[in-house]
VMD Tcl script that draws the C-alpha trace (Angstrom):
set ca {
  {40.80 -17.02 64.02}
  {39.54 -13.44 64.18}
  {40.18 -12.91 60.45}
  {38.45 -16.19 59.65}
  {35.33 -15.14 61.58}
  {35.30 -11.75 59.85}
  {35.62 -13.49 56.48}
  {32.72 -15.84 57.22}
  {30.59 -12.90 58.38}
  {31.43 -10.92 55.20}
  {30.54 -13.89 52.99}
  {27.28 -14.36 54.91}
  {26.35 -10.70 54.17}
  {27.52 -10.56 50.53}
  {26.21 -13.83 49.09}
  {22.52 -13.02 49.74}
  {23.00 -9.64 48.08}
  {24.69 -11.29 45.09}
  {21.79 -13.71 44.78}
  {19.35 -10.79 44.70}
  {21.30 -8.93 41.99}
  {20.89 -11.48 39.21}
  {22.22 -10.28 35.87}
  {19.48 -9.55 33.35}
  {20.01 -11.86 30.39}
  {18.09 -10.86 27.25}
  {15.53 -13.35 26.09}
  {16.38 -15.19 22.90}
  {13.72 -15.22 20.21}
  {13.56 -17.84 17.50}
  {12.14 -16.50 14.24}
  {11.35 -18.75 11.26}
  {10.61 -17.16 7.89}
  {9.99 -18.78 4.53}
  {11.38 -17.60 1.21}
  {7.80 -16.65 0.37}
  {7.83 -14.29 3.37}
  {11.00 -12.78 1.93}
  {9.26 -11.90 -1.32}
  {9.66 -15.06 -3.42}
  {6.07 -15.43 -4.59}
  {7.02 -18.49 -6.63}
  {9.86 -21.06 -6.42}
  {13.36 -19.99 -7.39}
  {14.30 -21.52 -10.74}
  {18.00 -21.70 -11.59}
  {18.87 -22.25 -15.26}
  {22.11 -22.69 -17.18}
  {25.60 -23.95 -16.54}
  {26.37 -21.18 -14.02}
  {22.89 -19.92 -13.29}
  {21.96 -18.40 -9.93}
  {19.05 -16.97 -7.98}
  {18.77 -15.35 -4.57}
  {16.65 -14.06 -1.72}
  {17.46 -11.22 0.65}
  {16.76 -10.75 4.35}
  {17.61 -8.16 6.96}
  {18.31 -7.94 10.68}
  {16.98 -5.13 12.86}
  {19.48 -2.64 14.21}
  {18.41 -3.41 17.81}
  {19.04 -7.16 17.48}
  {21.93 -9.49 16.80}
  {21.81 -13.03 15.46}
  {22.97 -15.60 17.98}
  {22.59 -18.59 15.67}
  {20.96 -19.36 12.33}
  {20.27 -22.26 10.03}
  {18.66 -22.81 6.65}
  {16.24 -25.62 5.87}
  {16.52 -25.81 2.09}
  {14.01 -27.71 -0.06}
  {15.10 -28.22 -3.66}
  {15.13 -30.58 -6.65}
  {17.30 -30.89 -9.75}
  {17.46 -32.18 -13.29}
  {17.92 -35.96 -13.77}
  {20.27 -35.13 -16.67}
  {22.97 -33.63 -14.44}
  {26.24 -35.56 -14.04}
  {26.71 -36.01 -10.25}
  {30.53 -36.05 -10.39}
  {30.72 -32.66 -12.11}
  {27.60 -30.88 -10.85}
  {26.78 -29.27 -7.52}
  {24.78 -26.45 -5.95}
  {26.63 -23.75 -4.05}
  {24.96 -21.83 -1.22}
  {26.45 -18.40 -0.57}
  {25.71 -16.01 2.30}
  {26.80 -12.51 1.35}
  {29.07 -14.12 -1.30}
  {30.71 -16.42 1.27}
  {30.29 -20.11 0.45}
  {28.48 -21.78 3.36}
  {27.61 -25.10 1.71}
  {28.30 -27.11 -1.43}
  {25.49 -29.57 -2.06}
  {25.95 -32.67 -4.23}
  {23.32 -33.57 -6.80}
  {23.23 -37.40 -6.81}
  {21.51 -39.24 -9.63}
  {19.30 -41.42 -7.45}
  {17.55 -38.41 -5.87}
  {17.21 -36.31 -9.02}
  {13.74 -35.02 -9.88}
  {12.38 -35.45 -6.35}
  {12.22 -32.86 -3.54}
  {15.15 -33.02 -1.11}
  {15.47 -31.15 2.20}
  {18.85 -30.14 3.59}
  {19.66 -28.39 6.90}
  {22.53 -25.92 6.58}
  {24.01 -24.03 9.55}
  {24.80 -20.36 8.89}
  {27.56 -18.37 10.54}
  {26.05 -15.27 12.24}
  {29.37 -13.46 11.88}
  {28.82 -13.32 8.13}
  {25.57 -11.40 8.57}
  {25.01 -7.68 8.54}
  {21.98 -5.41 8.38}
  {21.08 -6.46 4.83}
  {21.94 -9.95 3.66}
  {21.73 -12.10 0.55}
  {21.35 -15.84 0.23}
  {22.42 -16.87 -3.28}
  {22.16 -20.29 -4.87}
  {24.46 -21.04 -7.80}
  {24.33 -24.10 -10.03}
  {27.51 -25.46 -11.55}
  {25.96 -28.01 -13.84}
  {27.04 -30.44 -16.55}
  {24.90 -32.89 -18.48}
  {27.65 -34.25 -20.77}
  {31.39 -34.91 -20.64}
  {31.84 -33.37 -24.07}
  {30.96 -29.89 -25.26}
  {27.63 -28.81 -23.80}
  {25.13 -26.06 -24.48}
  {25.62 -23.64 -21.54}
  {21.96 -22.60 -21.70}
  {20.48 -26.04 -22.29}
  {17.05 -26.64 -20.70}
  {18.59 -29.80 -19.18}
  {20.51 -27.61 -16.73}
  {18.16 -26.66 -13.91}
  {17.64 -26.61 -10.16}
  {14.31 -25.80 -8.52}
  {14.44 -24.21 -5.02}
  {11.13 -24.21 -3.14}
  {9.88 -20.88 -1.84}
  {8.70 -22.81 1.24}
  {12.34 -23.25 2.29}
  {12.83 -21.87 5.79}
  {15.38 -19.56 7.37}
  {15.50 -19.71 11.17}
  {17.19 -16.91 13.11}
  {17.78 -17.01 16.87}
  {18.09 -13.34 17.81}
  {18.77 -11.43 21.00}
  {17.99 -7.77 21.67}
  {20.63 -5.07 21.98}
  {20.33 -2.22 24.45}
  {19.82 1.13 22.75}
  {20.79 4.54 24.06}
  {18.12 7.16 24.73}
  {18.96 9.28 21.69}
  {16.46 10.83 19.28}
  {19.20 10.99 16.65}
  {18.32 7.36 15.93}
  {14.66 8.20 15.28}
  {12.51 6.62 13.88}
  {14.51 3.69 15.23}
  {13.91 1.68 17.30}
  {10.15 2.37 17.05}
  {10.27 1.71 13.32}
  {13.14 -0.07 11.58}
  {13.24 -0.28 7.77}
  {15.16 -3.53 8.07}
  {12.09 -5.19 9.58}
  {9.75 -6.50 6.88}
  {7.00 -7.45 9.34}
  {3.93 -5.34 9.97}
  {4.63 -2.43 12.31}
  {2.81 -2.88 15.64}
  {3.24 0.18 17.87}
  {0.97 0.53 20.94}
  {-0.33 4.04 21.71}
  {-0.79 4.95 25.38}
  {-3.62 7.48 25.72}
  {-5.65 8.80 28.63}
  {-9.09 7.34 29.29}
  {-10.91 10.34 27.78}
  {-8.61 12.13 25.32}
  {-9.91 15.39 23.88}
  {-10.02 16.38 20.22}
  {-6.55 17.92 19.96}
  {-4.95 14.97 21.75}
  {-6.59 12.65 19.25}
  {-5.42 14.89 16.41}
  {-1.86 14.55 17.71}
  {-2.23 10.77 17.85}
  {-3.74 10.70 14.34}
  {-0.84 12.74 12.93}
  {1.72 10.42 14.51}
  {-0.13 7.30 13.32}
  {-0.25 8.64 9.76}
  {3.48 9.39 9.87}
  {4.34 5.88 11.06}
  {1.96 4.47 8.44}
  {3.82 6.53 5.85}
  {7.11 4.97 6.99}
  {5.72 1.43 7.14}
  {4.42 1.59 3.54}
  {3.58 -1.91 2.21}
  {4.25 -3.54 5.58}
  {1.12 -2.08 7.12}
  {0.84 -0.53 10.58}
  {-1.29 -1.45 13.59}
  {-1.69 0.80 16.63}
  {-3.28 -0.94 19.65}
  {-4.51 1.53 22.28}
  {-3.62 1.17 25.96}
  {-4.47 3.29 28.99}
  {-1.35 2.63 31.06}
  {2.20 1.42 30.62}
  {1.44 -1.71 32.64}
  {-0.86 -2.92 29.84}
  {1.85 -2.73 27.16}
  {3.41 -6.06 26.20}
  {5.46 -4.89 23.20}
  {9.05 -3.74 23.47}
  {8.32 -0.28 22.05}
  {5.38 2.05 22.64}
  {4.31 5.66 22.15}
  {2.67 7.84 24.78}
  {0.71 11.03 24.10}
  {-0.14 12.93 27.28}
  {-0.11 16.25 29.04}
  {2.05 16.64 32.14}
  {-0.82 16.16 34.57}
  {-1.76 12.85 32.90}
  {1.70 11.26 33.25}
  {1.29 9.85 36.78}
  {-1.80 7.91 35.73}
  {-0.27 6.58 32.50}
  {3.30 5.84 33.61}
  {3.04 5.47 37.36}
  {4.73 7.72 39.96}
  {8.06 5.88 39.93}
  {8.35 6.18 36.16}
  {7.82 9.92 35.72}
  {10.88 11.32 33.92}
  {12.74 14.06 35.76}
  {12.10 16.70 33.11}
  {10.31 19.99 33.39}
  {8.05 20.35 30.36}
  {8.22 23.94 29.09}
  {6.39 23.45 25.82}
  {5.78 20.90 23.06}
  {8.27 18.15 23.87}
  {9.38 14.83 22.43}
  {11.40 12.51 24.65}
  {12.61 8.92 24.54}
  {13.03 6.96 27.80}
  {13.93 3.43 28.78}
  {11.17 1.27 30.20}
  {11.56 1.19 34.01}
  {11.21 -2.61 34.12}
  {12.95 -3.58 30.86}
  {16.30 -2.07 29.80}
  {15.70 -3.29 26.22}
  {12.36 -1.46 25.84}
  {11.80 2.19 24.92}
  {8.89 4.63 25.21}
  {8.47 7.64 22.94}
  {6.84 10.46 24.90}
  {4.86 13.23 23.19}
  {4.42 15.80 25.96}
  {2.92 19.22 26.49}
  {1.37 21.43 29.10}
  {-1.94 21.20 27.24}
  {-3.43 19.29 24.33}
  {-2.62 22.11 21.90}
  {1.07 21.63 22.62}
  {0.69 17.89 22.05}
  {-0.56 18.66 18.55}
  {2.34 21.04 17.93}
  {4.85 18.39 19.01}
  {3.24 15.81 16.72}
  {3.31 18.17 13.73}
  {6.94 19.12 14.34}
  {8.02 15.50 14.71}
  {6.10 14.23 11.67}
  {7.08 16.97 9.22}
  {10.80 16.54 9.83}
  {11.35 20.14 10.85}
  {12.81 19.18 14.20}
  {16.51 18.82 14.84}
  {16.36 15.60 16.82}
  {19.29 14.79 19.07}
  {19.76 13.78 22.68}
  {17.05 12.20 24.79}
  {14.57 15.06 24.34}
  {13.76 18.14 22.30}
  {11.43 21.04 23.10}
  {9.94 23.05 20.25}
  {9.90 26.76 20.98}
  {7.85 27.80 17.94}
  {4.86 26.25 16.24}
  {5.55 24.79 12.82}
  {3.92 26.78 10.03}
  {3.03 24.61 7.06}
  {2.16 25.85 3.60}
  {-1.39 24.94 2.53}
  {-1.48 21.81 0.41}
  {-2.71 21.92 -3.18}
  {-5.19 19.36 -4.52}
  {-3.60 16.15 -5.79}
  {-0.06 17.10 -4.68}
  {0.51 14.01 -2.49}
  {4.22 13.08 -2.63}
  {3.46 9.48 -3.64}
  {1.05 10.44 -6.42}
  {2.11 11.11 -9.99}
  {2.17 14.84 -10.63}
  {-0.83 16.05 -12.60}
  {0.33 19.59 -13.44}
  {3.10 18.58 -15.89}
  {4.72 15.57 -17.57}
  {6.68 13.44 -15.11}
  {10.04 11.80 -15.76}
  {10.33 8.13 -14.89}
  {13.50 9.07 -13.00}
  {11.24 10.94 -10.55}
  {9.18 7.81 -9.93}
  {11.98 5.24 -9.61}
  {15.59 5.26 -8.51}
  {18.03 5.42 -11.43}
  {19.68 2.18 -10.28}
  {16.32 0.40 -10.50}
  {16.03 1.49 -14.15}
  {19.18 -0.47 -15.09}
  {19.41 -4.27 -15.46}
  {22.03 -6.79 -16.58}
  {21.93 -10.26 -18.12}
  {20.39 -11.99 -21.12}
  {17.16 -12.56 -19.16}
  {17.28 -9.68 -16.68}
  {14.67 -9.03 -13.99}
  {11.90 -6.64 -15.03}
  {12.16 -2.90 -14.52}
  {9.10 -1.68 -12.62}
  {7.73 1.82 -12.14}
  {4.83 2.45 -9.76}
  {2.16 4.94 -10.81}
  {-0.22 6.10 -8.08}
  {-3.04 8.27 -9.42}
  {-6.38 9.55 -8.05}
  {-9.50 7.70 -9.20}
  {-11.26 10.82 -10.49}
  {-9.10 11.32 -13.60}
  {-11.58 11.43 -16.46}
  {-10.24 9.20 -19.25}
  {-13.52 8.87 -21.15}
  {-13.20 9.15 -24.94}
  {-9.40 9.45 -24.84}
  {-6.85 7.37 -26.75}
  {-4.66 6.84 -23.71}
  {-1.97 8.33 -21.54}
  {1.12 9.36 -23.57}
  {4.44 7.81 -22.59}
  {7.54 9.17 -24.33}
  {9.91 6.24 -23.87}
  {13.68 6.19 -24.30}
  {15.84 3.15 -23.61}
  {19.39 1.89 -24.11}
  {20.84 -1.60 -24.35}
  {23.82 -3.65 -25.46}
  {23.50 -4.35 -29.21}
  {22.08 -7.88 -29.45}
  {23.75 -10.58 -31.52}
  {20.46 -12.17 -32.55}
  {18.09 -9.43 -33.72}
  {15.10 -11.68 -34.37}
  {14.51 -12.78 -30.77}
  {15.66 -9.73 -28.78}
  {12.97 -7.30 -27.70}
  {11.48 -5.04 -25.06}
  {7.98 -5.94 -23.83}
  {5.87 -3.42 -21.91}
  {3.12 -4.37 -19.46}
  {0.63 -2.37 -17.41}
  {-0.68 -4.17 -14.32}
  {0.46 -7.49 -15.87}
  {-1.47 -6.74 -19.09}
  {0.51 -6.57 -22.34}
  {0.75 -3.08 -23.88}
  {3.44 -3.02 -26.57}
  {6.60 -4.74 -27.82}
  {9.69 -3.29 -29.52}
  {12.44 -5.14 -31.37}
  {15.97 -4.37 -30.24}
  {18.27 -3.27 -33.05}
  {22.03 -3.02 -33.50}
  {22.06 0.71 -32.71}
  {21.74 -0.03 -28.99}
  {19.08 2.60 -28.33}
  {15.42 3.10 -29.06}
  {12.29 4.96 -28.28}
  {13.61 8.40 -29.28}
  {10.81 8.66 -31.83}
  {8.59 6.05 -30.25}
  {5.42 7.27 -28.56}
  {3.62 4.64 -26.53}
  {0.11 5.15 -25.22}
  {-0.94 3.36 -22.08}
  {-4.50 2.30 -22.88}
  {-7.16 4.07 -20.87}
  {-10.46 2.36 -20.01}
  {-12.16 1.36 -23.25}
  {-9.32 2.61 -25.47}
  {-8.02 0.85 -28.60}
  {-4.31 0.70 -29.34}
  {-3.17 1.75 -32.81}
  {-1.83 -1.05 -34.93}
  {-3.00 -4.04 -36.88}
  {-5.31 -5.63 -34.31}
  {-7.15 -3.61 -31.63}
  {-6.28 -4.38 -28.00}
  {-9.06 -3.67 -25.51}
  {-8.14 -3.02 -21.90}
  {-10.95 -3.50 -19.36}
  {-11.77 -0.33 -17.37}
  {-10.43 -1.69 -14.08}
  {-6.94 -2.29 -15.52}
  {-6.02 1.35 -15.01}
  {-6.53 1.66 -11.27}
  {-5.24 3.83 -8.49}
  {-2.09 1.81 -7.79}
  {-0.56 0.84 -11.12}
  {2.69 -0.75 -12.16}
  {4.50 -0.29 -15.46}
  {6.78 -3.21 -16.22}
  {9.54 -3.26 -18.82}
  {10.92 -6.69 -19.76}
  {14.14 -6.82 -21.79}
  {15.05 -10.18 -23.30}
  {18.17 -10.95 -25.32}
  {18.57 -14.10 -27.38}
  {21.72 -16.20 -26.98}
  {23.82 -16.57 -30.12}
  {24.69 -20.20 -30.84}
  {27.43 -21.04 -33.33}
  {27.38 -24.79 -33.00}
  {28.74 -27.64 -30.92}
  {31.86 -26.79 -28.88}
  {31.77 -23.19 -30.15}
  {29.30 -21.60 -27.76}
  {30.68 -19.19 -25.18}
  {28.22 -17.38 -22.94}
  {29.33 -13.99 -21.64}
  {26.51 -12.61 -19.53}
  {27.61 -9.00 -19.92}
  {24.44 -7.66 -21.53}
  {23.05 -4.46 -20.02}
  {19.85 -2.48 -20.60}
  {18.27 0.64 -19.14}
  {15.13 2.74 -19.31}
  {16.25 6.35 -19.66}
  {15.32 8.38 -16.62}
  {14.28 11.25 -18.93}
  {11.40 9.16 -20.32}
  {8.16 10.98 -19.56}
  {4.58 10.08 -18.77}
  {1.89 12.74 -18.92}
  {-1.34 12.78 -16.88}
  {-1.71 16.57 -17.03}
  {-4.39 16.91 -19.72}
  {-7.23 15.11 -18.00}
  {-10.07 16.69 -16.01}
  {-11.43 15.33 -12.72}
  {-14.88 13.75 -12.71}
  {-16.09 10.58 -11.02}
  {-19.28 9.02 -9.71}
  {-19.60 8.58 -5.97}
  {-19.90 6.94 -3.51}
  {-17.28 4.23 -3.93}
  {-15.71 2.66 -0.84}
  {-13.00 1.04 -2.95}
  {-11.52 4.49 -3.56}
  {-11.22 4.99 0.20}
  {-9.71 1.61 1.07}
  {-7.27 1.72 -1.83}
  {-5.96 5.28 -1.78}
  {-7.99 7.23 0.82}
  {-10.00 9.18 -1.78}
  {-11.73 11.66 -1.56}
  {-10.15 12.54 1.78}
  {-6.59 12.38 0.43}
  {-7.37 14.86 -2.35}
  {-5.54 17.22 0.01}
  {-2.61 15.20 1.33}
  {-2.78 16.67 4.85}
  {-6.55 15.92 5.12}
  {-7.26 19.59 5.83}
  {-10.59 19.16 4.02}
  {-11.61 16.29 6.34}
  {-13.68 16.29 9.52}
  {-13.15 13.16 11.64}
  {-16.09 12.37 13.94}
  {-15.74 10.05 16.97}
  {-18.09 9.05 19.79}
  {-17.76 11.10 22.96}
  {-16.94 7.88 24.86}
  {-14.79 6.12 22.26}
  {-13.55 2.71 23.38}
  {-10.07 1.36 22.69}
  {-11.00 -0.55 19.54}
  {-12.65 2.55 18.08}
  {-9.52 4.61 18.72}
  {-7.40 1.81 17.30}
  {-9.53 1.80 14.13}
  {-9.11 5.56 13.86}
  {-5.31 5.31 14.18}
  {-5.05 2.43 11.70}
  {-7.19 4.40 9.23}
  {-4.91 7.41 9.59}
  {-1.91 5.14 9.06}
  {-3.47 3.98 5.79}
  {-3.92 7.62 4.75}
  {-0.26 8.35 5.41}
  {0.77 5.31 3.38}
  {-1.49 6.37 0.49}
  {-0.16 9.93 0.23}
  {3.34 9.80 1.70}
  {2.43 12.74 3.95}
  {1.13 13.01 7.55}
  {-2.44 14.20 8.22}
  {-1.34 17.50 9.75}
  {-4.59 19.23 8.77}
  {-7.01 16.71 10.30}
  {-9.81 18.09 12.48}
  {-11.33 15.77 15.12}
  {-14.71 16.46 16.73}
  {-17.00 14.42 18.96}
  {-20.39 13.39 17.61}
  {-22.19 15.52 20.22}
  {-20.25 18.61 19.07}
  {-20.80 18.17 15.35}
  {-21.31 21.57 13.67}
  {-24.59 22.34 11.95}
  {-22.82 23.21 8.70}
  {-19.40 22.26 7.38}
  {-17.92 22.34 3.89}
  {-15.70 19.31 4.48}
  {-15.68 15.62 3.73}
  {-16.72 13.70 6.83}
  {-15.27 10.50 8.25}
  {-17.30 8.87 11.04}
  {-15.76 6.13 13.18}
  {-17.59 4.47 16.04}
  {-20.32 2.19 17.29}
  {-23.99 2.81 17.99}
  {-23.57 6.19 19.78}
  {-22.44 7.79 16.51}
  {-25.66 6.53 14.94}
  {-27.49 9.41 16.61}
  {-25.72 11.80 14.26}
  {-26.86 9.75 11.28}
  {-30.40 9.58 12.63}
  {-30.34 13.38 12.96}
  {-29.77 13.46 9.20}
  {-32.71 11.07 8.69}
  {-30.70 8.61 6.64}
  {-32.71 5.59 7.73}
  {-35.72 7.10 5.97}
  {-34.34 9.06 3.04}
  {-31.52 6.87 1.78}
  {-32.62 3.49 3.07}
  {-29.13 2.64 4.28}
  {-29.47 1.59 7.88}
  {-30.83 2.48 11.28}
  {-27.96 1.94 13.65}
  {-26.86 -1.44 12.35}
  {-30.16 -3.24 12.54}
  {-31.38 -2.34 9.05}
  {-30.03 -3.52 5.71}
  {-31.29 -2.39 2.31}
  {-30.46 -3.80 -1.12}
  {-30.66 -2.04 -4.49}
  {-33.07 -2.79 -7.32}
  {-30.06 -3.85 -9.42}
  {-26.55 -4.43 -8.09}
  {-23.75 -2.17 -9.26}
  {-21.98 -4.79 -11.33}
  {-21.12 -3.31 -14.73}
  {-22.26 -5.43 -17.67}
  {-21.98 -4.92 -21.41}
  {-25.08 -3.15 -22.67}
  {-25.16 -2.64 -26.47}
  {-28.52 -0.84 -26.42}
  {-28.50 1.06 -23.14}
  {-32.08 0.30 -22.03}
  {-32.66 -0.48 -18.35}
  {-29.59 -2.65 -17.68}
  {-27.45 -0.10 -15.86}
  {-27.14 -0.40 -12.05}
  {-30.16 0.97 -10.23}
  {-29.29 2.10 -6.67}
  {-32.91 2.69 -5.65}
  {-33.58 0.77 -2.39}
  {-35.71 -2.26 -3.27}
  {-35.76 -4.26 -0.04}
  {-35.68 -3.37 3.63}
  {-34.69 -5.90 6.25}
  {-34.74 -4.83 9.90}
  {-33.44 -6.71 12.91}
  {-31.29 -6.67 16.03}
  {-28.34 -9.07 15.58}
  {-26.95 -10.58 18.77}
  {-23.49 -11.22 17.32}
  {-20.87 -8.78 16.03}
  {-21.87 -6.92 12.88}
  {-20.01 -4.05 11.27}
  {-20.31 -1.97 8.13}
  {-18.68 0.67 6.00}
  {-21.22 3.03 4.44}
  {-20.66 6.04 2.18}
  {-23.08 8.70 0.90}
  {-23.28 12.35 -0.08}
  {-23.05 14.77 2.83}
  {-26.47 16.06 3.95}
  {-24.87 19.33 5.09}
  {-22.84 20.13 1.95}
  {-23.55 18.93 -1.58}
  {-20.65 17.34 -3.42}
  {-19.01 16.31 -0.15}
  {-18.69 12.70 1.01}
  {-19.57 11.03 4.31}
  {-18.06 7.64 5.13}
  {-19.07 5.82 8.31}
  {-17.17 2.93 9.94}
  {-19.75 1.39 12.24}
  {-19.96 -1.63 14.53}
  {-22.30 -2.89 17.21}
  {-19.49 -3.50 19.70}
  {-15.70 -3.87 20.16}
  {-15.60 -7.25 18.39}
  {-17.37 -5.73 15.40}
  {-14.95 -2.79 15.32}
  {-12.11 -5.34 15.34}
  {-13.47 -6.64 12.02}
  {-13.06 -3.18 10.52}
  {-9.47 -3.03 11.78}
  {-8.77 -6.38 10.11}
  {-10.31 -5.06 6.89}
  {-7.96 -2.08 6.92}
  {-4.88 -4.24 7.51}
  {-5.68 -7.15 5.19}
  {-5.29 -6.49 1.47}
  {-7.40 -9.52 0.61}
  {-10.36 -8.16 2.59}
  {-9.86 -4.63 1.23}
  {-10.12 -5.88 -2.35}
  {-13.73 -6.97 -1.69}
  {-14.89 -3.53 -0.51}
  {-16.82 -1.60 -3.17}
  {-19.90 0.52 -3.74}
  {-21.64 2.51 -1.04}
  {-22.09 -0.20 1.59}
  {-20.01 -3.17 2.71}
  {-21.08 -5.36 5.61}
  {-18.88 -7.68 7.66}
  {-19.66 -10.77 9.70}
  {-16.48 -11.53 11.57}
  {-13.65 -10.57 9.25}
  {-15.44 -11.68 6.09}
  {-17.04 -9.33 3.58}
  {-20.75 -10.20 3.58}
  {-21.93 -8.68 0.29}
  {-20.12 -10.33 -2.61}
  {-21.44 -7.95 -5.27}
  {-20.84 -4.21 -5.41}
  {-23.67 -2.86 -3.28}
  {-24.65 0.62 -4.41}
  {-27.67 1.74 -2.41}
  {-29.16 5.21 -2.30}
  {-28.43 8.35 -4.30}
  {-25.32 8.68 -6.43}
  {-23.55 11.94 -7.20}
  {-20.57 13.18 -9.18}
  {-17.61 15.20 -7.99}
  {-15.22 17.06 -10.25}
  {-15.55 19.48 -13.12}
  {-15.79 18.90 -16.89}
  {-17.05 21.10 -19.74}
  {-20.84 21.17 -20.40}
  {-20.41 19.74 -23.91}
  {-18.27 16.86 -22.65}
  {-20.79 16.25 -19.87}
  {-23.65 16.12 -22.40}
  {-21.92 13.54 -24.60}
  {-20.82 11.56 -21.55}
  {-24.40 11.35 -20.26}
  {-25.72 10.35 -23.68}
  {-23.01 7.69 -24.05}
  {-24.50 5.89 -21.06}
  {-27.78 5.46 -22.96}
  {-26.90 4.27 -26.44}
  {-30.49 3.40 -27.28}
  {-31.70 6.89 -26.47}
  {-28.78 8.36 -28.42}
  {-29.83 6.34 -31.49}
  {-33.47 7.33 -30.99}
  {-32.62 11.04 -30.66}
  {-30.37 10.83 -33.71}
  {-33.24 9.33 -35.74}
  {-35.60 12.04 -34.48}
  {-33.11 14.75 -35.48}
  {-32.66 13.15 -38.91}
  {-36.43 12.88 -39.31}
  {-36.94 16.54 -38.38}
  {-34.09 17.64 -40.63}
  {-35.41 15.49 -43.50}
  {-38.93 16.84 -43.03}
  {-37.72 20.45 -43.05}
  {-35.61 19.77 -46.12}
  {-38.59 18.14 -47.88}
  {-40.82 21.12 -47.04}
  {-38.15 23.54 -48.27}
  {-37.73 21.68 -51.55}
  {-41.52 21.47 -52.05}
  {-41.83 25.24 -51.61}
  {-38.99 25.88 -54.00}
  {-40.60 23.62 -56.61}
  {-43.96 25.35 -56.13}
  {-42.39 28.79 -56.67}
  {-40.74 27.63 -59.89}
  {-44.05 26.25 -61.20}
  {-45.89 29.48 -60.35}
  {-43.28 31.53 -62.24}
  {-43.53 29.34 -65.30}
  {-40.08 27.91 -64.88}
  {-40.06 24.25 -65.89}
}
mol new
graphics top color blue
foreach p $ca { graphics top sphere $p radius 0.5 }
foreach p [lrange $ca 0 end-1] q [lrange $ca 1 end] { graphics top cylinder $p $q radius 0.2 }
display resetview
């Protein structure tokens, strides 16, 4: 009886404790993505007797797939024989479904739900769809147009994922804060003190640019928070000195680490074992900047849960136009430097295109040039049918040149292709004119090989899809012979590639101006902008200099970037811009030009060019959110550029953030002024208001002819005047000669 009482007492004490210690079960997240989200911009077409097509998807390293299913929408040819034809679905080359193709449903969309085994999935996965099709019981043409299946790019893949606990180890960095397997936009909250100083903001800007560099085409957003309690995302980044930690993390969350210098540390969230915080620490704001530079330049040996940098990183000064993601301008560049060698090789009779990205600054002066030389070399399997086998070359989806493929199996050794520059004419029978905007800042060269099938007749055709082709990695493109000269301002240069600020990849020629009391949305806009700079150049902004508007120097030989709301307007008013340039006064004034900056064909050159002189002036005080991007020549240093991101409140600043993150909105930003109402671009034409200026350097003779070329009518008039003067002088000379002969008696 005694033991029974002791047992009851023990159970009475233990069970309440067990009920309090509930095991933490990770939340399951259901994620649905379409094939379009996976990169299929158009439906997947499958052709031929054994044709196939595929999409790829990935799974983050900090997650595992609990369950998955595919909702497939597809249709097929009415000519297929149901008893002999079917569609196979393969996950990483494992057959997960074999779908019949019945006659009564042919030609109409069909939806099929297919469960997928998570055990077949890894980090990178492929969903492949293969048609085994027959349209006749006798001999059939294996590439007949009657053999097709159409898979909708609106088909959906649903993944139920659960998080995995990660160790506190910087050896995994940049994971889990950025994972290349994740194709979604990077959203990484920054935790900053309420009033960060200039060097703290420089550290945050450097880190944002580095994460933007990693995110690339995904885009990167950096919401700003003032304490850990406000963070709702799984991962966050904190930049703070030691004395600021209690306020930002809370007393119970302060890591037990004595900070002896610039430090980077990763810790687990105190309330969520699946969440991590990246700490950038220092005893002062200067050490925060040192830690950010060391982390972003890759000079740190990251391992363990923290690292302290004993010496400041010394970086070599950047040279103009040496951004890692830009084509080199000091020498010819091999295509193998711009694309992986594996991406320059393709297989199949109708292989996917070979693409090479060309990122160039907008100030390359292509005027009066024939084009950019491309020395092209390529190899391929000798085609059976020479008449229909060829290589087609495109620039930004515009046709450039086509080469026939011969039996030798190689070409281009003596071929010299010229990528047409703005206004250039290709050599050949018929001229091909490329509009000026076709050669932009982000360009894509596309090489399309196509091999014709050889058909010998009924029951004799055998298709062996063993054709291969390659662009030789030693092929060269040369941008080195062109000077730099471009008219400014142009906001499109900034939104597309960060120019002119990215002329030096580390932004060491840039002064970033913020309000003294910058709100969260203003700081978020600053970080997102720096992320865009890192993506444009492939290098962090380690040379950025941040100052508050009240501390702006009287003179500076730098390009200036202003981000903020009305308080920064005092700096602009100090320059008198609302009077001299007619741009704005705060955000309550809007001027329009005499003629909008929309280029139009002008055969004569008289008075049809854009006229940026302010022609109207509308003043008001809008009650709703209104924001603008405005660019003009620096009042404190000629040839330098000022760009201002301005809004009349946090909601207006949010519009500028959306513009930075949305490619569709960015494409509408041009000229010297772009206004936003909500997230929509207000001015539909290129608004160029105020003075224009040129930056760069070209020879005086080239400059003279370039200026005259803008005024064809005046050029013709001056030519006639010169001819008239020359003719008059010649007539006078001949008259005198004739008079002398008559005076001397010479007939």
